[in-house]
C-alpha positions, 0 to 999 in steps of 0.5 A: 499193774498200774494204769500206765500199762492200761494205757498202753498205746496197744491197749487203747489201740484195741479198745478204739479199734473195739469202737470202730469195728462195732460202732453200728451195733454198740450204737444199736444196742445202748440205744435200745436201752435208752427208753426212760420213765424220768424227766430231768432238767437239761435244756438241751432239746433232742427230740420230740415226742407227741403229747399224752395226759399228764404232761405238762401242757408248758412242754408243748412244741406251738411251733409244731402245733402250728405245722402239724395241727398236733400237740408234741412236747419237747424231749431232752437229754436227760430222758435219754440218757442211760446211766450204766455202773461197772461193778468189778469182783475184787476178791482173791481170786479174780488174780489168779492166772495160769499162763495167760497174758491177763489175770481174771482181773486185769481181763475184767479191767481190759473189758471195763475200759472198753464199755467205758469208752464206747458209752462216753462215745454216745455220751451216756454216764458211767461209774465204777463199783468195786466189790468183794465181801462188800461194796468198796471204792466206787466212781460217780458216773460222768460222760466226760472224756476224761472217765476212760482214765480215771477208770483206770487210774482208780483200778489201777490201786486195787489189788484183788484180796479177800473173800467175795460175796456178790449176792450181799453187794448187789443187794446194796447196789439194789437199794442205792441206784436211784433210778433204772440203770444198765449193771454191767458185772465182772466176776469169776462167780465162785460161790454160792450161786442162790444168793446172786440169783435172788439179788439179780432178781431183784435188780430186775424187778426194780427195772435195771438192765444187767449183764454178766460177764462170767470170767474165768481162766483158761485153764479154769476152763480147760483144765490143762493138767496131768498128774499130781497137782496142788491146788490152793484155795485162793480165798481160803488158802486151802490146799489140795493135792489131786490126781489131775488126770483122774479128776479132769472129765469130772472136773470139765464136767463140773463147770460146764454144768455150773456155766450151764446153771447161770445161763439157764436161770439168768435167761428166766430173769432176763439178765445177759449171761456172758460167759468168757474166759481169758484166753479170747482177746477181750476186744474180739470178746466184746464185739462178739457179745455185742453182735449177738445182742444186737442179732436177738432183738 
């Protein structure tokens, strides 16, 4: 799908409507993640905080001291900005769709574009990372308004293909992120979960916030098949004939167990796990997630 397809008025209107409908929720959600121990070099004054031992005395605001008889230092925009990275799964299985408008990959793109738009409205820089069996294309984190268009243009040139190794890719991301960031991952998670858990633990240990969007096709969640069906593994090409009616219950139990496993492990790691399927409008899905997170903090 081309960038123009994602920039259709109806898609952009959904993204902008999301901002209007969830403006207060999003502001609280993002600003709640803004605390940062790092000092930058921006000259744009943002706010004050009490002076504490170890602060450079040169940063004391003497005008405030004259009024309050207390020491306050200036904080700068770069101290409070949150850098976000959208991390997109490019494995071939992400291109699958049964009867929905968007494939898993296209659905993820709409979610990612929405989050990019919302973060930029908060003047937070956001970048893009893509992966399959290894890290691939990336877009540096920026806060300019054209970043949404740049992100869509970048993704429109990519095609889901090959196998995936999310665990290894996350380990590499953990090694390359220079400071505390917000990592938003979009994947169907079709693979061994154990390496993913270890990599998520590494990211959390380093102080990064992580949101894991588990994107499945509606048919992968609800299994709307009957009788003899031949399934094909999109990443290996292996075909498997089955009686869909006979295996339905076992399949539904297995997929629920798979999602519940991620839910439990992510909860222990304090990683936000967001299970979605492509039957839910992406703006509704994102608003409900942000609202539920806001109510928990």
